[in-house]
Backbone as CSV, one residue per row, in Angstrom:
resi,resn,N_x,N_y,N_z,CA_x,CA_y,CA_z,C_x,C_y,C_z
1,MET,-24.922,-7.452,4.831,-23.483,-7.531,4.720,-23.075,-6.378,3.916
2,SER,-22.012,-5.679,4.425,-21.511,-4.484,3.680,-20.752,-4.963,2.445
3,GLY,-20.576,-4.040,1.404,-19.899,-4.358,0.260,-18.506,-4.764,0.500
4,ALA,-17.817,-4.004,1.450,-16.389,-4.393,1.698,-16.242,-5.726,2.270
5,ILE,-17.124,-6.060,3.153,-17.017,-7.434,3.770,-17.319,-8.495,2.722
6,ALA,-18.329,-8.243,1.953,-18.683,-9.219,0.845,-17.569,-9.376,-0.177
7,TRP,-16.906,-8.319,-0.493,-15.769,-8.353,-1.409,-14.703,-9.188,-0.785
8,GLY,-14.272,-8.903,0.384,-13.194,-9.592,1.056,-13.506,-11.038,1.233
9,ASP,-14.675,-11.429,1.575,-15.104,-12.799,1.784,-15.048,-13.519,0.375
10,ALA,-15.602,-12.836,-0.588,-15.595,-13.436,-1.943,-14.220,-13.638,-2.490
11,LEU,-13.332,-12.695,-2.320,-11.985,-12.809,-2.849,-11.216,-13.896,-2.088
12,LEU,-11.457,-14.061,-0.813,-10.753,-15.068,-0.120,-11.236,-16.480,-0.467
13,ARG,-12.495,-16.506,-0.867,-13.031,-17.834,-1.309,-12.677,-18.141,-2.803
14,GLY,-12.006,-17.199,-3.491,-11.578,-17.482,-4.860,-12.681,-17.312,-5.899
15,MET,-13.686,-16.484,-5.572,-14.775,-16.302,-6.502,-14.340,-15.401,-7.671
16,THR,-14.962,-15.576,-8.818,-14.663,-14.715,-9.977,-15.487,-13.509,-9.859
17,LEU,-15.157,-12.403,-10.684,-15.896,-11.197,-10.688,-17.352,-11.483,-11.099
18,ASP,-17.567,-12.383,-12.034,-18.958,-12.713,-12.447,-19.767,-13.285,-11.291
19,GLU,-19.107,-14.175,-10.492,-19.747,-14.739,-9.359,-20.087,-13.777,-8.275
20,ILE,-19.104,-12.898,-7.965,-19.321,-11.878,-7.003,-20.503,-10.962,-7.408
21,ALA,-20.460,-10.519,-8.661,-21.495,-9.656,-9.166,-22.888,-10.258,-8.984
22,GLU,-22.987,-11.570,-9.370,-24.211,-12.210,-9.290,-24.717,-12.318,-7.835
23,VAL,-23.865,-12.676,-6.973,-24.266,-12.766,-5.508,-24.638,-11.443,-4.946
24,MET,-23.944,-10.385,-5.308,-24.257,-9.045,-4.827,-25.346,-8.306,-5.632
25,GLY,-25.874,-8.929,-6.686,-26.909,-8.323,-7.486,-26.486,-7.130,-8.269
26,LEU,-25.215,-7.190,-8.714,-24.702,-6.062,-9.496,-24.201,-6.509,-10.834
27,SER,-23.995,-5.637,-11.753,-23.332,-5.992,-12.989,-21.797,-5.935,-12.830
28,VAL,-21.171,-6.634,-13.639,-19.663,-6.647,-13.554,-19.049,-5.273,-13.778
29,PRO,-19.491,-4.419,-14.703,-18.998,-3.067,-14.755,-19.307,-2.245,-13.514
30,THR,-20.418,-2.378,-12.914,-20.664,-1.671,-11.676,-19.773,-2.154,-10.552
31,LEU,-19.587,-3.401,-10.450,-18.646,-3.990,-9.472,-17.231,-3.511,-9.615
32,LYS,-16.767,-3.450,-10.866,-15.430,-2.891,-11.152,-15.346,-1.417,-10.812
33,ARG,-16.419,-0.619,-11.150,-16.332,0.799,-10.797,-16.324,0.983,-9.305
34,ASP,-17.133,0.274,-8.579,-17.206,0.355,-7.109,-15.830,0.036,-6.549
35,TRP,-15.105,-1.020,-7.071,-13.817,-1.433,-6.633,-12.788,-0.393,-6.861
36,ARG,-12.861,0.275,-8.014,-11.956,1.365,-8.349,-12.159,2.517,-7.309
37,ARG,-13.373,2.830,-7.094,-13.657,3.960,-6.091,-13.118,3.625,-4.689
38,ALA,-13.340,2.376,-4.283,-12.948,1.949,-2.923,-11.423,2.006,-2.880
39,ARG,-10.766,1.510,-3.869,-9.279,1.567,-3.905,-8.720,2.950,-3.878
40,ALA,-9.365,3.863,-4.662,-8.985,5.264,-4.591,-9.176,5.902,-3.238
41,PHE,-10.287,5.606,-2.648,-10.592,6.131,-1.354,-9.501,5.652,-0.306
42,LEU,-9.265,4.431,-0.326,-8.243,3.805,0.624,-6.854,4.389,0.379
43,PHE,-6.464,4.497,-0.835,-5.148,5.140,-1.212,-5.063,6.434,-0.598
44,ASP,-6.142,7.323,-0.891,-6.092,8.754,-0.389,-6.071,8.729,1.134
45,TYR,-6.869,7.953,1.777,-6.979,7.868,3.209,-5.642,7.445,3.846
46,LEU,-5.037,6.441,3.265,-3.774,5.950,3.878,-2.626,6.819,3.554
47,SER,-2.698,7.589,2.464,-1.562,8.492,2.085,-1.566,9.773,2.911
48,ALA,-2.686,10.147,3.554,-2.834,11.394,4.254,-2.022,11.403,5.533
């Protein structure tokens, strides 16, 4: 499962960041960093 799909699925299920990080095998800081990068990428892509 890709990270984006996992994130979307987890958010729709109401999971916390701690729960998402545990399921994905990541630390919370890594999860937050990846989320910031994904948001920045999407913002740039959609703004072009």
